[in-house]
C-alpha positions in Angstrom: 60.3 166.4 85.6 61.1 162.7 85.2 63.3 162.0 82.1 61.8 159.6 79.6 63.3 156.2 79.8 65.1 154.6 76.8 64.7 150.9 76.5 65.8 148.7 73.7 63.1 146.7 71.8 63.4 143.1 73.0 61.0 142.0 70.3 63.3 143.4 67.7 66.3 141.7 69.2 64.5 138.3 69.4 63.3 138.7 65.8 66.9 139.3 64.7 68.1 136.0 66.2 68.5 134.6 62.7 70.7 137.6 61.8 73.8 136.1 63.4 75.4 139.3 64.5 72.4 140.9 66.1 72.2 144.0 64.1 75.8 145.0 65.1 76.4 146.4 61.6 74.2 149.4 62.4 75.9 150.3 65.7 78.2 153.3 66.1 76.6 155.0 63.1 78.1 158.4 64.1 81.9 158.4 63.7 84.3 161.3 63.9 86.3 161.2 60.7 87.7 164.7 60.3 88.5 167.3 63.0 89.2 171.0 62.7 91.8 172.1 65.2 91.7 175.8 65.8 94.7 177.3 67.6 97.6 179.7 67.4 100.8 178.5 65.7 102.5 178.3 69.1 99.7 176.2 70.7 99.8 173.9 67.7 103.5 173.5 68.0 103.1 172.4 71.7 100.4 169.9 70.7 102.4 168.5 67.8 105.2 167.2 70.0 107.8 167.7 67.3 105.3 167.2 64.5 104.1 163.8 65.7 100.6 164.4 67.0 98.8 162.9 64.1 101.2 159.9 63.9 100.8 159.3 67.7 97.0 159.3 67.4 97.1 157.0 64.4 99.5 154.7 66.3 97.0 154.7 69.3 94.2 153.6 66.9 96.3 150.9 65.3 97.4 149.6 68.7 93.8 149.3 69.8 92.7 147.7 66.5 90.3 150.5 65.8 89.2 151.7 62.4 90.9 154.5 60.5 92.0 157.3 62.8 90.4 160.8 62.2 92.2 163.4 60.1 93.3 166.6 61.9 93.1 169.8 59.9 94.8 172.8 61.6 93.8 176.4 61.1 95.0 179.4 63.1 92.0 181.7 62.7 88.3 181.5 63.5 87.4 182.8 60.1 89.2 179.8 58.4 87.6 177.4 60.8 84.1 178.7 60.1 84.7 178.7 56.3 85.9 175.1 56.4 83.0 174.0 58.6 80.4 175.6 56.3 82.0 174.6 53.0 82.5 170.9 53.7 80.3 168.4 55.4 83.3 166.1 56.1 84.1 167.6 59.5 82.5 166.1 62.6 84.2 168.0 65.4 85.8 171.3 66.1 88.5 171.5 68.9 89.6 175.0 69.8 92.2 176.4 72.2 91.7 179.7 74.0 94.2 181.5 71.7 92.8 182.1 68.3 94.1 184.8 66.0 91.1 186.8 65.0 88.5 186.3 67.8 88.2 184.6 71.2 87.4 180.9 71.5 84.1 181.9 73.2 83.2 184.1 70.3 84.1 181.4 67.8 81.8 178.9 69.6 79.0 181.5 69.7 79.3 182.2 66.0 79.3 178.4 65.2 76.1 178.0 67.1 74.5 181.1 65.7 75.2 180.0 62.1 73.5 176.7 62.8 76.7 174.7 62.1 75.7 171.3 63.5 79.2 170.3 64.7 80.1 169.8 68.4 82.8 172.2 69.6 85.2 171.4 72.4 87.5 173.7 74.3 91.0 172.3 74.9 92.9 174.7 77.3 95.9 174.7 79.5 96.0 174.4 83.3 96.5 178.2 83.9 94.6 181.2 85.4 93.0 182.0 82.0 91.4 178.6 81.9 90.3 178.8 85.5 88.5 182.1 84.8 86.7 180.7 81.8 85.5 177.7 83.8 84.1 180.0 86.5 82.2 182.1 84.0 78.8 181.4 82.3 80.7 181.7 79.0 81.9 178.1 79.3 78.4 176.8 78.6 78.7 177.7 74.9 81.1 174.8 74.5 79.8 171.2 74.2 82.6 170.1 76.6 85.8 171.5 78.1 89.0 169.5 78.4 92.5 170.3 79.7 95.8 169.7 77.9 98.3 168.1 80.3 100.9 166.9 77.8 99.3 163.6 77.0 98.2 163.3 73.3 95.7 160.6 74.3 93.3 163.3 75.4 92.4 163.7 71.7 91.5 160.0 71.7 89.3 160.6 74.8 87.6 163.7 73.3 86.8 161.7 70.1 85.3 158.7 71.9 83.4 161.0 74.3 81.5 162.7 71.4 81.0 159.4 69.5 79.5 157.8 72.6 77.2 160.8 73.3 75.9 160.8 69.7 75.4 157.0 69.5 74.1 156.1 72.9 70.4 156.4 72.2 70.4 154.5 69.0 72.7 151.7 70.2 70.9 151.1 73.5 67.5 150.9 71.6 68.9 148.6 68.9 70.6 145.9 71.0 70.8 147.0 74.6 74.4 148.3 74.5 75.6 148.9 78.1 76.6 152.2 79.7 79.1 153.3 82.3 78.3 156.5 84.1 81.4 158.5 85.0 80.6 161.5 87.4 83.5 163.9 87.7 83.5 167.7 87.8 87.2 168.3 87.8 88.2 169.2 84.3 91.9 168.4 85.2 91.0 165.0 86.5 88.6 163.7 83.9 90.9 165.0 81.1 93.6 162.6 82.3 91.2 159.9 83.5 88.8 159.6 80.6 91.5 158.3 78.1 92.5 155.6 80.6 88.9 154.4 81.1 88.3 154.3 77.3 91.5 152.3 76.8 90.4 149.7 79.3 86.9 149.4 77.7 88.4 149.1 74.2 90.9 146.5 75.4 88.0 144.5 76.9 86.3 144.6 73.4 89.6 143.4 71.9 89.7 140.4 74.2 86.2 139.5 73.3 86.8 140.0 69.6 89.2 137.0 69.7 86.1 134.8 70.3 84.4 136.2 67.2 83.2 133.6 64.7 84.9 135.2 61.8 86.7 138.5 60.9 83.4 140.3 60.3 82.0 139.2 63.7 85.2 140.2 65.5 85.1 143.8 64.2 81.4 144.1 64.8 81.8 143.0 68.5 84.1 146.0 68.9 81.2 148.3 68.0 79.1 146.9 70.8 81.5 147.9 73.6 80.0 149.8 76.6 79.4 153.5 76.2 80.9 156.0 78.7 78.8 158.9 79.7 80.7 161.8 81.4 78.5 163.8 83.9 79.6 166.8 85.9 76.7 167.2 88.5 74.0 165.3 90.3 71.1 166.2 88.1 72.9 165.3 84.9 74.0 161.9 86.3 70.5 161.1 87.5 68.9 162.1 84.2 71.2 159.6 82.4 70.7 156.9 85.0 66.8 157.1 84.7 66.9 157.4 81.0 69.1 154.3 80.5 68.4 152.5 83.8 68.1 149.0 82.3 71.4 149.4 80.4 73.7 150.9 83.2 76.6 148.5 83.7 78.0 150.5 86.6 78.9 153.9 88.0 82.3 155.5 88.6 82.0 158.7 90.6 83.8 161.4 92.5 82.4 162.1 96.0 82.2 165.9 95.9 80.3 167.6 93.0 77.4 170.0 92.5 73.8 169.2 93.5 71.1 171.8 92.9 73.8 174.2 91.6 75.8 174.1 94.9 78.9 172.1 95.6 78.0 169.2 97.9 80.5 167.1 99.7 78.1 164.2 100.0 76.5 164.4 96.5 77.9 161.0 95.5 76.7 159.4 98.7 73.2 160.7 98.0 73.3 159.5 94.4 74.7 156.1 95.3 72.0 155.5 98.0 69.3 156.4 95.5 70.7 154.1 92.9 71.3 151.2 95.4 67.7 151.5 96.5 66.6 150.6 93.0 69.4 148.2 92.0 71.3 146.9 95.1 73.7 144.8 93.0 74.8 147.6 90.7 78.6 148.1 90.9 79.5 151.6 92.1 83.1 152.9 92.5 83.7 156.0 94.6 86.9 158.0 94.0 88.3 160.7 96.3 91.5 162.3 97.4 90.1 162.1 101.0 91.0 158.7 102.4 88.3 158.8 105.1 85.7 158.5 102.4 86.7 154.9 102.0 84.5 153.9 105.0 81.5 155.9 103.6 81.9 153.9 100.3 82.1 150.6 102.0 79.0 151.4 104.2 77.1 151.9 101.0 78.2 148.6 99.5 80.4 150.5 97.0 84.1 150.2 96.1 86.6 152.9 96.7 89.7 154.3 95.0 92.1 156.8 96.4 92.8 159.4 93.7 96.4 160.1 94.8 97.3 156.4 94.8 100.3 155.4 92.7 98.4 152.3 91.7 95.2 154.1 90.6 95.2 152.7 87.1 95.9 149.2 88.1 93.2 149.4 90.8 90.7 150.8 88.3 91.5 147.9 85.9 91.0 145.4 88.7 87.6 147.0 89.6 86.4 147.0 86.0 87.4 143.4 85.4 85.8 142.1 88.6 82.8 144.4 89.0 81.9 145.2 85.4 82.5 141.6 84.4 85.3 142.5 82.0 87.3 139.4 82.9 86.5 135.8 83.6 83.2 134.8 85.1 84.2 133.9 88.7 82.0 131.3 90.3 81.8 132.0 94.0 80.1 130.5 97.0 77.7 132.7 99.1 80.7 133.3 101.5 82.6 134.9 98.6 85.0 131.9 98.2 86.1 131.4 94.6 85.4 127.9 93.3 86.0 128.2 89.5 86.4 130.5 86.5 85.1 130.5 83.0 86.7 132.7 80.3 84.1 132.1 77.5 80.7 130.7 76.9 81.8 127.1 76.3 83.7 127.1 79.6 80.7 128.7 81.3 78.4 125.8 80.2 81.0 123.2 81.2 81.5 124.7 84.7 77.8 125.1 85.2 77.5 121.3 85.0 80.0 120.9 87.9 79.7 123.7 90.4 77.8 123.4 93.7 74.1 124.3 93.8 74.8 127.0 96.3 77.0 128.8 93.7 74.3 128.7 91.0 71.7 130.0 93.5 74.0 132.8 94.6 74.7 134.1 91.0 71.2 133.5 89.6 69.6 135.6 92.4 71.9 138.5 91.6 71.7 138.4 87.8 75.4 137.8 87.5 75.1 135.5 84.5 73.1 138.0 82.4 75.3 140.9 83.5 78.5 139.0 82.4 76.9 138.2 79.1 75.9 141.9 78.5 79.4 143.1 79.2 80.6 140.5 76.6 78.0 141.8 74.0 76.0 138.6 74.0 72.9 140.6 74.4 70.4 138.1 73.0 71.4 135.3 75.4 71.6 137.8 78.3 68.0 138.8 77.9 67.0 135.2 77.6 68.6 134.3 80.9 67.7 137.4 83.0 64.0 136.6 83.7 64.9 133.1 84.9 64.8 133.0 88.7 65.3 130.2 91.2 61.6 130.2 92.2 60.6 129.5 88.6 62.1 126.0 88.9 61.3 122.8 90.9 65.0 122.5 91.8 68.4 124.1 91.4 69.4 121.2 89.1 66.4 122.1 86.8 67.7 125.7 86.6 71.2 124.4 86.0 70.0 122.2 83.1 68.0 125.1 81.6 71.0 127.5 81.8 73.3 125.0 80.1 70.7 124.2 77.4 70.2 128.0 76.7 74.0 128.5 76.2 74.3 125.4 74.0 71.3 126.6 71.8 72.8 130.1 71.5 76.2 128.8 70.5 74.6 126.4 68.0 72.3 129.0 66.5 75.1 131.6 66.3 77.3 129.2 64.4 74.5 128.0 62.1 74.7 129.3 58.5 78.0 131.1 59.1 81.4 130.1 57.7 83.7 130.5 60.8 87.4 130.9 60.8 89.2 127.8 62.2 91.6 128.5 65.1 92.7 125.5 67.3 92.7 127.7 70.4 89.2 129.1 70.0 87.4 126.7 67.7 83.9 125.8 68.7 83.0 122.2 68.1 79.4 123.2 67.5 80.5 125.1 64.4 78.6 123.9 61.3 81.1 125.2 58.7 84.7 126.3 59.1 87.5 127.5 56.9 91.2 127.1 57.2 93.3 130.0 55.8 92.3 133.2 54.2 91.9 132.2 50.5 88.7 132.1 48.4 86.6 129.0 49.1 86.0 126.5 46.3 82.8 126.0 44.3 81.4 123.0 46.2 82.1 124.6 49.6 80.6 127.9 48.4 77.4 126.1 47.3 77.1 124.2 50.6 77.8 127.4 52.5 75.0 129.3 50.6 72.5 126.4 51.2 73.4 126.3 54.9 72.8 130.0 55.2 69.4 129.7 53.6 68.4 126.9 56.0 69.5 129.0 58.9 68.0 132.3 57.8 64.6 130.8 57.1 64.8 128.8 60.4 64.0 125.5 58.6 65.2 123.2 61.4 62.6 124.7 63.8 59.8 124.6 61.2 60.6 120.9 60.6 61.7 119.8 64.0 61.1 116.1 63.2 63.8 116.1 60.5 67.5 116.3 60.6 69.2 118.0 57.7 72.7 116.8 56.5 74.9 117.8 53.7 76.9 115.2 51.9 80.2 116.0 50.1 82.1 113.6 47.9 85.9 113.8 48.6 88.7 112.6 46.4 89.4 110.0 49.1 86.1 108.4 48.0 84.6 108.9 51.4 81.5 110.8 52.2 81.8 113.8 54.5 78.6 114.8 56.4 77.7 118.1 57.8 74.5 118.0 59.9 
């Protein structure tokens, strides 16, 4: 059965052009605020790392400029956990170890499901024989996901983000077209250490982009629109997600060997990659393996390769995500692959577009590189404006060049219109209509002008009266007029 495809409503996005932040306020509606951690006293002592587990998690959130970190409430018995979950609606996640005082972790998960407690439950176990036996049995299916503790407290961060993304993916892709990274990995040991690293890179990308935010509100909202990561463990699950969110997939990171049709298949990723590349030849795919000879297979598919046992795995992953997922600068290249220029933001992109050779514009336009870069930057409205524009739609490359530049300028102007932006000499956009210096309250005259400016923008007055130019005049104590047009 073909899974139903989820696509965002382009009409809704276009209608919300006047809403400067493209409905970002409603993204990430599901957040994990409070967690029940069920474990024996000894297991909790190991997790605590000298009583610092909560402090370390809070420090991680603060270091990544994320909102308030979740609260951890520890209980040592299943009965206490169930009582808490049923009594209070504040809890969004249950994490249990294998060692619970009054019943097994499997039994606890079964009771939670039977009682209709609508809270995801994750198993966090150790790398031992007991865990291996659980993973081999059908009992493991009662958990929403299984993770392995390997001494790194950031696994809790990875678990939290995994469930948040899983719960928000459908709403956020429909709303503004948030992008998705499909991670295929069936080794619990590997994805438990790898997932926090991938999330850290994605969040850091969102941090870099937030600097370009028009004001404080916009900077925080851009963080919500970061790409979602979907963790899959077999061929069928990965294909289901790919087909469901096909138009929103930013790229694929995959192991080579995983189950297909319920049987371990050493070429599962090769089959998956071939199928995807047939539909989207330019989609970035990264194959990972601890078998070096798989590098050639990856390159034959037009995919990248990482050796799992490499001492530079994290740095190699970061480089791949920056270059292939467009997490870094936009790199203008010639058809030969030669780099000719870079652009780190929209203003620079427009400036460089005016100067680069025609061959470079043709190369990138034919591969949707401009729109892909904009999507990764959360500039969805502009991305979907540019994506349909192909070379054969224009009389010449220069006509395409001019149209691209004009679209970027219009987007920058419309995004600034009606908004009071924060002045920063390093990032200030000269198209800004209204800017403030400092964090204090604005004065009466400025507040009135700001309100009037927002009304003109929200009601799209300039387009309704295109033959007129609207200017504000402010009398300064210097007896000079200041105009804002």
